[in-house]
CHARMM internal coordinates of N, CA and C (Angstrom, degrees):
IC EDIT
DIST 1 N 1 CA 1.4513
DIST 1 CA 1 C 1.5339
ANGL 1 N 1 CA 1 C 108.98
DIST 1 C 2 N 1.2891
ANGL 1 CA 1 C 2 N 118.52
DIHE 1 N 1 CA 1 C 2 N -150.59
DIST 2 N 2 CA 1.4646
ANGL 1 C 2 N 2 CA 121.80
DIHE 1 CA 1 C 2 N 2 CA -172.17
DIST 2 CA 2 C 1.5042
ANGL 2 N 2 CA 2 C 110.96
DIHE 1 C 2 N 2 CA 2 C -70.22
DIST 2 C 3 N 1.3259
ANGL 2 CA 2 C 3 N 115.49
DIHE 2 N 2 CA 2 C 3 N 152.08
DIST 3 N 3 CA 1.4645
ANGL 2 C 3 N 3 CA 122.00
DIHE 2 CA 2 C 3 N 3 CA -179.91
DIST 3 CA 3 C 1.5139
ANGL 3 N 3 CA 3 C 114.33
DIHE 2 C 3 N 3 CA 3 C -65.40
DIST 3 C 4 N 1.3337
ANGL 3 CA 3 C 4 N 117.90
DIHE 3 N 3 CA 3 C 4 N -22.88
DIST 4 N 4 CA 1.4432
ANGL 3 C 4 N 4 CA 122.17
DIHE 3 CA 3 C 4 N 4 CA 179.77
DIST 4 CA 4 C 1.5166
ANGL 4 N 4 CA 4 C 112.08
DIHE 3 C 4 N 4 CA 4 C -70.16
DIST 4 C 5 N 1.3052
ANGL 4 CA 4 C 5 N 117.66
DIHE 4 N 4 CA 4 C 5 N -8.83
DIST 5 N 5 CA 1.4868
ANGL 4 C 5 N 5 CA 120.36
DIHE 4 CA 4 C 5 N 5 CA -178.89
DIST 5 CA 5 C 1.4857
ANGL 5 N 5 CA 5 C 110.18
DIHE 4 C 5 N 5 CA 5 C -72.51
DIST 5 C 6 N 1.3119
ANGL 5 CA 5 C 6 N 121.74
DIHE 5 N 5 CA 5 C 6 N -24.50
DIST 6 N 6 CA 1.4358
ANGL 5 C 6 N 6 CA 122.75
DIHE 5 CA 5 C 6 N 6 CA -177.34
DIST 6 CA 6 C 1.5094
ANGL 6 N 6 CA 6 C 110.99
DIHE 5 C 6 N 6 CA 6 C -62.39
DIST 6 C 7 N 1.3152
ANGL 6 CA 6 C 7 N 117.11
DIHE 6 N 6 CA 6 C 7 N -43.37
DIST 7 N 7 CA 1.4634
ANGL 6 C 7 N 7 CA 120.12
DIHE 6 CA 6 C 7 N 7 CA 179.90
DIST 7 CA 7 C 1.5371
ANGL 7 N 7 CA 7 C 110.13
DIHE 6 C 7 N 7 CA 7 C -64.74
DIST 7 C 8 N 1.3185
ANGL 7 CA 7 C 8 N 117.86
DIHE 7 N 7 CA 7 C 8 N -40.64
DIST 8 N 8 CA 1.4784
ANGL 7 C 8 N 8 CA 121.86
DIHE 7 CA 7 C 8 N 8 CA 178.31
DIST 8 CA 8 C 1.5164
ANGL 8 N 8 CA 8 C 110.11
DIHE 7 C 8 N 8 CA 8 C -68.25
DIST 8 C 9 N 1.3015
ANGL 8 CA 8 C 9 N 118.41
DIHE 8 N 8 CA 8 C 9 N -40.60
DIST 9 N 9 CA 1.4507
ANGL 8 C 9 N 9 CA 121.60
DIHE 8 CA 8 C 9 N 9 CA 176.88
DIST 9 CA 9 C 1.5256
ANGL 9 N 9 CA 9 C 109.74
DIHE 8 C 9 N 9 CA 9 C -57.96
DIST 9 C 10 N 1.2711
ANGL 9 CA 9 C 10 N 118.47
DIHE 9 N 9 CA 9 C 10 N -43.12
DIST 10 N 10 CA 1.4795
ANGL 9 C 10 N 10 CA 122.98
DIHE 9 CA 9 C 10 N 10 CA 177.66
DIST 10 CA 10 C 1.5145
ANGL 10 N 10 CA 10 C 111.01
DIHE 9 C 10 N 10 CA 10 C -61.55
DIST 10 C 11 N 1.3266
ANGL 10 CA 10 C 11 N 116.46
DIHE 10 N 10 CA 10 C 11 N -46.68
DIST 11 N 11 CA 1.4553
ANGL 10 C 11 N 11 CA 121.26
DIHE 10 CA 10 C 11 N 11 CA 178.83
DIST 11 CA 11 C 1.5190
ANGL 11 N 11 CA 11 C 110.75
DIHE 10 C 11 N 11 CA 11 C -60.85
DIST 11 C 12 N 1.3378
ANGL 11 CA 11 C 12 N 117.19
DIHE 11 N 11 CA 11 C 12 N -44.87
DIST 12 N 12 CA 1.4372
ANGL 11 C 12 N 12 CA 121.00
DIHE 11 CA 11 C 12 N 12 CA 179.37
DIST 12 CA 12 C 1.5096
ANGL 12 N 12 CA 12 C 111.94
DIHE 11 C 12 N 12 CA 12 C -59.82
DIST 12 C 13 N 1.3262
ANGL 12 CA 12 C 13 N 116.63
DIHE 12 N 12 CA 12 C 13 N -41.55
DIST 13 N 13 CA 1.4579
ANGL 12 C 13 N 13 CA 122.42
DIHE 12 CA 12 C 13 N 13 CA 179.15
DIST 13 CA 13 C 1.5312
ANGL 13 N 13 CA 13 C 110.42
DIHE 12 C 13 N 13 CA 13 C -62.31
DIST 13 C 14 N 1.3161
ANGL 13 CA 13 C 14 N 119.38
DIHE 13 N 13 CA 13 C 14 N -41.24
DIST 14 N 14 CA 1.4235
ANGL 13 C 14 N 14 CA 123.92
DIHE 13 CA 13 C 14 N 14 CA 179.99
DIST 14 CA 14 C 1.5366
ANGL 14 N 14 CA 14 C 111.77
DIHE 13 C 14 N 14 CA 14 C -65.48
DIST 14 C 15 N 1.3000
ANGL 14 CA 14 C 15 N 116.14
DIHE 14 N 14 CA 14 C 15 N -26.38
DIST 15 N 15 CA 1.4185
ANGL 14 C 15 N 15 CA 122.58
DIHE 14 CA 14 C 15 N 15 CA 179.55
DIST 15 CA 15 C 1.5456
ANGL 15 N 15 CA 15 C 113.01
DIHE 14 C 15 N 15 CA 15 C -97.80
DIST 15 C 16 N 1.3253
ANGL 15 CA 15 C 16 N 114.65
DIHE 15 N 15 CA 15 C 16 N 4.11
DIST 16 N 16 CA 1.4881
ANGL 15 C 16 N 16 CA 124.10
DIHE 15 CA 15 C 16 N 16 CA -179.69
DIST 16 CA 16 C 1.5259
ANGL 16 N 16 CA 16 C 111.63
DIHE 15 C 16 N 16 CA 16 C 59.67
DIST 16 C 17 N 1.3300
ANGL 16 CA 16 C 17 N 115.49
DIHE 16 N 16 CA 16 C 17 N 35.40
DIST 17 N 17 CA 1.4771
ANGL 16 C 17 N 17 CA 120.03
DIHE 16 CA 16 C 17 N 17 CA 172.70
DIST 17 CA 17 C 1.5400
ANGL 17 N 17 CA 17 C 106.85
DIHE 16 C 17 N 17 CA 17 C -90.65
DIST 17 C 18 N 1.2832
ANGL 17 CA 17 C 18 N 116.19
DIHE 17 N 17 CA 17 C 18 N 114.39
DIST 18 N 18 CA 1.4646
ANGL 17 C 18 N 18 CA 118.63
DIHE 17 CA 17 C 18 N 18 CA -175.71
DIST 18 CA 18 C 1.5204
ANGL 18 N 18 CA 18 C 112.87
DIHE 17 C 18 N 18 CA 18 C -120.96
DIST 18 C 19 N 1.3315
ANGL 18 CA 18 C 19 N 116.49
DIHE 18 N 18 CA 18 C 19 N -13.87
DIST 19 N 19 CA 1.4578
ANGL 18 C 19 N 19 CA 120.09
DIHE 18 CA 18 C 19 N 19 CA -174.87
DIST 19 CA 19 C 1.5378
ANGL 19 N 19 CA 19 C 112.01
DIHE 18 C 19 N 19 CA 19 C -100.33
DIST 19 C 20 N 1.3184
ANGL 19 CA 19 C 20 N 114.86
DIHE 19 N 19 CA 19 C 20 N 73.13
DIST 20 N 20 CA 1.4641
ANGL 19 C 20 N 20 CA 120.83
DIHE 19 CA 19 C 20 N 20 CA 179.39
DIST 20 CA 20 C 1.5311
ANGL 20 N 20 CA 20 C 109.39
DIHE 19 C 20 N 20 CA 20 C -145.55
DIST 20 C 21 N 1.3123
ANGL 20 CA 20 C 21 N 117.18
DIHE 20 N 20 CA 20 C 21 N 163.57
DIST 21 N 21 CA 1.4256
ANGL 20 C 21 N 21 CA 122.74
DIHE 20 CA 20 C 21 N 21 CA 179.82
DIST 21 CA 21 C 1.5190
ANGL 21 N 21 CA 21 C 108.11
DIHE 20 C 21 N 21 CA 21 C -145.92
DIST 21 C 22 N 1.3103
ANGL 21 CA 21 C 22 N 118.64
DIHE 21 N 21 CA 21 C 22 N 134.63
DIST 22 N 22 CA 1.4335
ANGL 21 C 22 N 22 CA 123.12
DIHE 21 CA 21 C 22 N 22 CA 175.14
DIST 22 CA 22 C 1.5309
ANGL 22 N 22 CA 22 C 108.69
DIHE 21 C 22 N 22 CA 22 C -77.60
DIST 22 C 23 N 1.3542
ANGL 22 CA 22 C 23 N 115.76
DIHE 22 N 22 CA 22 C 23 N 130.95
DIST 23 N 23 CA 1.4373
ANGL 22 C 23 N 23 CA 121.76
DIHE 22 CA 22 C 23 N 23 CA 178.94
DIST 23 CA 23 C 1.5300
ANGL 23 N 23 CA 23 C 110.37
DIHE 22 C 23 N 23 CA 23 C -126.77
DIST 23 C 24 N 1.2996
ANGL 23 CA 23 C 24 N 117.05
DIHE 23 N 23 CA 23 C 24 N 157.15
DIST 24 N 24 CA 1.4239
ANGL 23 C 24 N 24 CA 121.77
DIHE 23 CA 23 C 24 N 24 CA 175.70
DIST 24 CA 24 C 1.5310
ANGL 24 N 24 CA 24 C 107.94
DIHE 23 C 24 N 24 CA 24 C -86.81
DIST 24 C 25 N 1.3172
ANGL 24 CA 24 C 25 N 118.87
DIHE 24 N 24 CA 24 C 25 N 119.09
DIST 25 N 25 CA 1.4896
ANGL 24 C 25 N 25 CA 122.48
DIHE 24 CA 24 C 25 N 25 CA -177.80
DIST 25 CA 25 C 1.5261
ANGL 25 N 25 CA 25 C 112.76
DIHE 24 C 25 N 25 CA 25 C -57.54
DIST 25 C 26 N 1.3407
ANGL 25 CA 25 C 26 N 116.43
DIHE 25 N 25 CA 25 C 26 N -26.81
DIST 26 N 26 CA 1.4827
ANGL 25 C 26 N 26 CA 118.11
DIHE 25 CA 25 C 26 N 26 CA 178.86
DIST 26 CA 26 C 1.4903
ANGL 26 N 26 CA 26 C 112.64
DIHE 25 C 26 N 26 CA 26 C -68.49
DIST 26 C 27 N 1.3801
ANGL 26 CA 26 C 27 N 117.37
DIHE 26 N 26 CA 26 C 27 N -15.42
DIST 27 N 27 CA 1.4562
ANGL 26 C 27 N 27 CA 120.03
DIHE 26 CA 26 C 27 N 27 CA 179.49
DIST 27 CA 27 C 1.5344
ANGL 27 N 27 CA 27 C 112.95
DIHE 26 C 27 N 27 CA 27 C -87.17
DIST 27 C 28 N 1.3659
ANGL 27 CA 27 C 28 N 117.70
DIHE 27 N 27 CA 27 C 28 N -4.45
DIST 28 N 28 CA 1.4534
ANGL 27 C 28 N 28 CA 120.16
DIHE 27 CA 27 C 28 N 28 CA -178.34
DIST 28 CA 28 C 1.5225
ANGL 28 N 28 CA 28 C 107.54
DIHE 27 C 28 N 28 CA 28 C -85.24
DIST 28 C 29 N 1.2989
ANGL 28 CA 28 C 29 N 116.62
DIHE 28 N 28 CA 28 C 29 N 127.16
DIST 29 N 29 CA 1.4678
ANGL 28 C 29 N 29 CA 122.82
DIHE 28 CA 28 C 29 N 29 CA 178.07
DIST 29 CA 29 C 1.4931
ANGL 29 N 29 CA 29 C 110.35
DIHE 28 C 29 N 29 CA 29 C -107.87
DIST 29 C 30 N 1.2994
ANGL 29 CA 29 C 30 N 119.16
DIHE 29 N 29 CA 29 C 30 N 123.86
DIST 30 N 30 CA 1.4399
ANGL 29 C 30 N 30 CA 125.13
DIHE 29 CA 29 C 30 N 30 CA 179.08
DIST 30 CA 30 C 1.4990
ANGL 30 N 30 CA 30 C 108.66
DIHE 29 C 30 N 30 CA 30 C -115.56
DIST 30 C 31 N 1.3302
ANGL 30 CA 30 C 31 N 116.23
DIHE 30 N 30 CA 30 C 31 N 123.13
DIST 31 N 31 CA 1.4619
ANGL 30 C 31 N 31 CA 121.64
DIHE 30 CA 30 C 31 N 31 CA -178.97
DIST 31 CA 31 C 1.5069
ANGL 31 N 31 CA 31 C 111.35
DIHE 30 C 31 N 31 CA 31 C -68.22
DIST 31 C 32 N 1.3257
ANGL 31 CA 31 C 32 N 116.09
DIHE 31 N 31 CA 31 C 32 N 153.69
DIST 32 N 32 CA 1.4361
ANGL 31 C 32 N 32 CA 120.14
DIHE 31 CA 31 C 32 N 32 CA -178.80
DIST 32 CA 32 C 1.5020
ANGL 32 N 32 CA 32 C 112.39
DIHE 31 C 32 N 32 CA 32 C -64.46
DIST 32 C 33 N 1.3340
ANGL 32 CA 32 C 33 N 119.46
DIHE 32 N 32 CA 32 C 33 N -29.83
DIST 33 N 33 CA 1.4500
ANGL 32 C 33 N 33 CA 123.27
DIHE 32 CA 32 C 33 N 33 CA -178.87
DIST 33 CA 33 C 1.5490
ANGL 33 N 33 CA 33 C 109.49
DIHE 32 C 33 N 33 CA 33 C -61.97
DIST 33 C 34 N 1.3052
ANGL 33 CA 33 C 34 N 117.69
DIHE 33 N 33 CA 33 C 34 N -33.96
DIST 34 N 34 CA 1.4995
ANGL 33 C 34 N 34 CA 120.49
DIHE 33 CA 33 C 34 N 34 CA -179.30
DIST 34 CA 34 C 1.5580
ANGL 34 N 34 CA 34 C 108.16
DIHE 33 C 34 N 34 CA 34 C -64.82
DIST 34 C 35 N 1.3061
ANGL 34 CA 34 C 35 N 118.05
DIHE 34 N 34 CA 34 C 35 N -43.14
DIST 35 N 35 CA 1.4687
ANGL 34 C 35 N 35 CA 121.07
DIHE 34 CA 34 C 35 N 35 CA 176.70
DIST 35 CA 35 C 1.4931
ANGL 35 N 35 CA 35 C 111.48
DIHE 34 C 35 N 35 CA 35 C -60.56
DIST 35 C 36 N 1.3695
ANGL 35 CA 35 C 36 N 116.93
DIHE 35 N 35 CA 35 C 36 N -44.42
DIST 36 N 36 CA 1.4708
ANGL 35 C 36 N 36 CA 121.19
DIHE 35 CA 35 C 36 N 36 CA -179.68
DIST 36 CA 36 C 1.5256
ANGL 36 N 36 CA 36 C 111.55
DIHE 35 C 36 N 36 CA 36 C -63.91
DIST 36 C 37 N 1.3486
ANGL 36 CA 36 C 37 N 117.01
DIHE 36 N 36 CA 36 C 37 N -39.20
DIST 37 N 37 CA 1.4414
ANGL 36 C 37 N 37 CA 121.33
DIHE 36 CA 36 C 37 N 37 CA 179.71
DIST 37 CA 37 C 1.5284
ANGL 37 N 37 CA 37 C 109.75
DIHE 36 C 37 N 37 CA 37 C -62.84
DIST 37 C 38 N 1.3075
ANGL 37 CA 37 C 38 N 118.65
DIHE 37 N 37 CA 37 C 38 N -40.07
DIST 38 N 38 CA 1.4174
ANGL 37 C 38 N 38 CA 122.99
DIHE 37 CA 37 C 38 N 38 CA 176.24
DIST 38 CA 38 C 1.5576
ANGL 38 N 38 CA 38 C 111.38
DIHE 37 C 38 N 38 CA 38 C -67.59
DIST 38 C 39 N 1.2876
ANGL 38 CA 38 C 39 N 116.08
DIHE 38 N 38 CA 38 C 39 N -43.50
DIST 39 N 39 CA 1.4562
ANGL 38 C 39 N 39 CA 121.81
DIHE 38 CA 38 C 39 N 39 CA -176.16
DIST 39 CA 39 C 1.5446
ANGL 39 N 39 CA 39 C 109.53
DIHE 38 C 39 N 39 CA 39 C -62.56
DIST 39 C 40 N 1.3008
ANGL 39 CA 39 C 40 N 118.18
DIHE 39 N 39 CA 39 C 40 N -42.15
DIST 40 N 40 CA 1.4712
ANGL 39 C 40 N 40 CA 120.27
DIHE 39 CA 39 C 40 N 40 CA -174.49
DIST 40 CA 40 C 1.5300
ANGL 40 N 40 CA 40 C 113.17
DIHE 39 C 40 N 40 CA 40 C -107.38
DIST 40 C 41 N 1.3145
ANGL 40 CA 40 C 41 N 119.63
DIHE 40 N 40 CA 40 C 41 N -4.63
DIST 41 N 41 CA 1.4450
ANGL 40 C 41 N 41 CA 119.66
DIHE 40 CA 40 C 41 N 41 CA -177.98
DIST 41 CA 41 C 1.4784
ANGL 41 N 41 CA 41 C 116.63
DIHE 40 C 41 N 41 CA 41 C -122.40
DIST 41 C 42 N 1.3140
ANGL 41 CA 41 C 42 N 116.16
DIHE 41 N 41 CA 41 C 42 N 6.53
DIST 42 N 42 CA 1.4680
ANGL 41 C 42 N 42 CA 119.67
DIHE 41 CA 41 C 42 N 42 CA -177.50
DIST 42 CA 42 C 1.5336
ANGL 42 N 42 CA 42 C 111.54
DIHE 41 C 42 N 42 CA 42 C -137.04
DIST 42 C 43 N 1.3066
ANGL 42 CA 42 C 43 N 117.79
DIHE 42 N 42 CA 42 C 43 N 128.41
DIST 43 N 43 CA 1.4351
ANGL 42 C 43 N 43 CA 121.90
DIHE 42 CA 42 C 43 N 43 CA 179.29
DIST 43 CA 43 C 1.4776
ANGL 43 N 43 CA 43 C 113.75
DIHE 42 C 43 N 43 CA 43 C -72.71
DIST 43 C 44 N 1.3292
ANGL 43 CA 43 C 44 N 118.92
DIHE 43 N 43 CA 43 C 44 N -9.83
DIST 44 N 44 CA 1.4649
ANGL 43 C 44 N 44 CA 124.28
DIHE 43 CA 43 C 44 N 44 CA -178.46
DIST 44 CA 44 C 1.5362
ANGL 44 N 44 CA 44 C 112.77
DIHE 43 C 44 N 44 CA 44 C -96.09
DIST 44 C 45 N 1.3298
ANGL 44 CA 44 C 45 N 115.73
DIHE 44 N 44 CA 44 C 45 N 6.14
DIST 45 N 45 CA 1.4783
ANGL 44 C 45 N 45 CA 119.51
DIHE 44 CA 44 C 45 N 45 CA -177.32
DIST 45 CA 45 C 1.5106
ANGL 45 N 45 CA 45 C 111.11
DIHE 44 C 45 N 45 CA 45 C -55.80
DIST 45 C 46 N 1.3059
ANGL 45 CA 45 C 46 N 117.62
DIHE 45 N 45 CA 45 C 46 N 126.85
DIST 46 N 46 CA 1.4781
ANGL 45 C 46 N 46 CA 122.88
DIHE 45 CA 45 C 46 N 46 CA -178.63
DIST 46 CA 46 C 1.4756
ANGL 46 N 46 CA 46 C 116.87
DIHE 45 C 46 N 46 CA 46 C 82.33
DIST 46 C 47 N 1.3448
ANGL 46 CA 46 C 47 N 119.10
DIHE 46 N 46 CA 46 C 47 N 0.64
DIST 47 N 47 CA 1.4297
ANGL 46 C 47 N 47 CA 121.55
DIHE 46 CA 46 C 47 N 47 CA -176.97
DIST 47 CA 47 C 1.5511
ANGL 47 N 47 CA 47 C 114.98
DIHE 46 C 47 N 47 CA 47 C -100.59
DIST 47 C 48 N 1.2736
ANGL 47 CA 47 C 48 N 116.85
DIHE 47 N 47 CA 47 C 48 N -14.95
DIST 48 N 48 CA 1.4521
ANGL 47 C 48 N 48 CA 121.42
DIHE 47 CA 47 C 48 N 48 CA -177.58
DIST 48 CA 48 C 1.5597
ANGL 48 N 48 CA 48 C 111.67
DIHE 47 C 48 N 48 CA 48 C -118.64
DIST 48 C 49 N 1.2883
ANGL 48 CA 48 C 49 N 115.06
DIHE 48 N 48 CA 48 C 49 N 143.84
DIST 49 N 49 CA 1.4746
ANGL 48 C 49 N 49 CA 119.69
DIHE 48 CA 48 C 49 N 49 CA -178.64
DIST 49 CA 49 C 1.4920
ANGL 49 N 49 CA 49 C 111.78
DIHE 48 C 49 N 49 CA 49 C -67.05
DIST 49 C 50 N 1.3034
ANGL 49 CA 49 C 50 N 118.71
DIHE 49 N 49 CA 49 C 50 N -23.86
DIST 50 N 50 CA 1.4879
ANGL 49 C 50 N 50 CA 122.18
DIHE 49 CA 49 C 50 N 50 CA -177.76
DIST 50 CA 50 C 1.5142
ANGL 50 N 50 CA 50 C 113.36
DIHE 49 C 50 N 50 CA 50 C -94.24
DIST 50 C 51 N 1.3245
ANGL 50 CA 50 C 51 N 116.71
DIHE 50 N 50 CA 50 C 51 N 6.86
DIST 51 N 51 CA 1.4698
ANGL 50 C 51 N 51 CA 120.94
DIHE 50 CA 50 C 51 N 51 CA -177.98
DIST 51 CA 51 C 1.5424
ANGL 51 N 51 CA 51 C 110.47
DIHE 50 C 51 N 51 CA 51 C -121.08
DIST 51 C 52 N 1.3356
ANGL 51 CA 51 C 52 N 115.05
DIHE 51 N 51 CA 51 C 52 N 159.40
DIST 52 N 52 CA 1.4719
ANGL 51 C 52 N 52 CA 118.49
DIHE 51 CA 51 C 52 N 52 CA 177.60
DIST 52 CA 52 C 1.5356
ANGL 52 N 52 CA 52 C 109.21
DIHE 51 C 52 N 52 CA 52 C -61.94
DIST 52 C 53 N 1.2463
ANGL 52 CA 52 C 53 N 119.52
DIHE 52 N 52 CA 52 C 53 N 148.32
DIST 53 N 53 CA 1.4772
ANGL 52 C 53 N 53 CA 129.17
DIHE 52 CA 52 C 53 N 53 CA 7.81
DIST 53 CA 53 C 1.4997
ANGL 53 N 53 CA 53 C 111.86
DIHE 52 C 53 N 53 CA 53 C -90.19
DIST 53 C 54 N 1.3297
ANGL 53 CA 53 C 54 N 119.33
DIHE 53 N 53 CA 53 C 54 N 9.11
DIST 54 N 54 CA 1.4611
ANGL 53 C 54 N 54 CA 122.65
DIHE 53 CA 53 C 54 N 54 CA -177.51
DIST 54 CA 54 C 1.5274
ANGL 54 N 54 CA 54 C 113.08
DIHE 53 C 54 N 54 CA 54 C -76.26
DIST 54 C 55 N 1.3155
ANGL 54 CA 54 C 55 N 118.38
DIHE 54 N 54 CA 54 C 55 N -17.77
DIST 55 N 55 CA 1.4727
ANGL 54 C 55 N 55 CA 119.96
DIHE 54 CA 54 C 55 N 55 CA 177.85
DIST 55 CA 55 C 1.5160
ANGL 55 N 55 CA 55 C 111.66
DIHE 54 C 55 N 55 CA 55 C -118.27
END
COOR INIT
IC SEED 1 N 1 CA 1 C
IC BUILD
């Protein structure tokens, strides 16, 4: 994957984090109902980079 992973791999090893796997974000499928649940069930909708509609 990306070359930036080497630095993160090193950091993870220093913290003894061994149970992880690099994945391609394009392979993650999020159902439309999850976006709707956030839109109508969460007061933080649209405020975080890791939440809809940003993802």
